[in-house]
C-alpha positions, 0 to 999 in steps of 0.5 A, spaced: 500 500 500 502 506 497 500 510 503 497 509 510 489 509 511 489 516 515 493 519 509 488 516 504 483 519 508 486 525 508 487 525 500 480 524 499 478 531 502 484 535 499 483 540 493 487 539 486 488 545 481 485 542 475 490 546 471 496 542 473 493 535 472 495 532 466 494 524 466 497 523 459 504 520 461 507 521 453 505 528 453 509 530 459 515 526 456 514 529 450 514 536 453 521 534 457 524 532 451 522 538 447 526 542 453 532 537 452 530 535 459 531 527 461 524 524 462 526 522 469 520 517 472 520 521 479 518 527 476 513 524 471 510 521 477 510 527 481 507 531 475 501 526 474 500 524 481 501 530 485 501 537 481 496 542 483 495 538 490 493 543 495 496 540 502 492 543 508 492 542 516 486 543 520 486 550 524 493 551 521 492 555 514 499 558 514 502 551 513 498 550 506 503 547 501 501 547 494 504 542 489 506 545 482 510 543 477 507 544 470 501 546 468 497 545 462 498 552 459 506 550 460 505 544 455 501 547 450 506 553 450 512 549 450 514 554 456 521 553 458 523 549 464 527 552 469 531 547 472 537 547 477 543 542 477 548 541 483 553 536 483 550 533 477 543 532 480 537 536 476 532 539 481 525 542 479 521 547 482 515 543 485 511 548 489 509 554 494 508 554 502 503 559 504 508 562 509 515 559 509 520 563 505 524 558 501 524 555 494 521 548 494 524 543 489 524 536 487 530 532 485 531 527 479 530 522 485 524 524 488 527 527 494 523 534 497 528 539 498 529 547 500 533 551 495 538 556 497 539 561 491 544 565 495 549 559 496 546 555 490 545 549 495 539 544 497 537 541 503 533 535 503 527 535 508 523 529 505 525 522 502 519 523 497 513 527 496 509 521 499 513 522 505 512 529 505 504 528 504 504 523 510 507 528 515 502 533 513 496 527 514 499 526 521 499 533 523 492 534 520 490 528 524 493 532 530 489 538 529 483 534 528 484 531 535 485 538 538 492 536 540 496 541 544 502 544 540 507 547 543 509 553 540 517 552 539 522 548 535 528 546 538 535 544 536 537 537 537 544 537 539 544 530 542 541 525 538 544 519 541 541 521 548 534 522 544 534 515 541 535 512 548 530 516 552 525 515 546 526 508 545 520 505 548 516 510 544 512 508 538 515 510 531 510 511 526 513 508 520 509 511 515 511 518 516 518 517 518 524 517 514 531 519 514 529 526 515 523 525 519 521 521 525 514 521 528 514 518 535 508 517 540 506 514 547 500 515 551 501 522 552 506 525 547 507 526 540 514 528 538 516 530 531 524 530 529 524 533 523 529 537 519 530 544 519 528 547 512 534 552 512 540 547 515 541 539 515 540 538 522 534 536 526 529 540 530 524 537 536 517 539 536 512 536 541 505 535 542 501 533 548 494 533 551 496 540 555 501 545 555 504 542 562 505 535 559 509 538 553 513 543 557 515 538 562 518 533 557 521 539 554 524 541 560 527 534 561 530 534 554 533 541 556 536 538 563 539 532 559 542 537 554 539 533 548 536 540 546 537 547 546 
């Protein structure tokens, strides 16, 4: 199964801009070739499955992400494709976040990254757009369940100690990869994610109450796991 059940339910309620929906695979391949761009499978898949999709989170309108690669008009007009090449890897602009001031790109291998135009570097934030969606679905479910979300993100400075401390937490594999880990016990939900602007981890905590979250965060601080 490609997605978890919660994510299939999440996808069912999302809207998609029909101007970006192109179901003809050969049309996409021909467009890429006309621009002398290799028709990479992950790029074609993203265009067919996700382009135009608007990812939302319940009660967090400032977190909306609109996926967009090529529009029908782009293909009709044979609009030049704007790509980035770094260390032999091609990247394509793939969408916009409501408030995050970053360029979002997808690599030829399907990784979702942020792109820094100043130093021309990319920072991988998700191993695939499937995992990116799973994270959105997870956060949306937390919003629906009215979990308290602690307002701050913290730098993870001792990953080994964090792993030991949370070894008895349940890991939600459907939303986890090398760049994100979702953990929970009967009280807390923890997201170990990658910062958008640097290849290091952040810690973000949800719970039933502010006190629950603050108690756990203070424990992490006392053990010098976060800063």
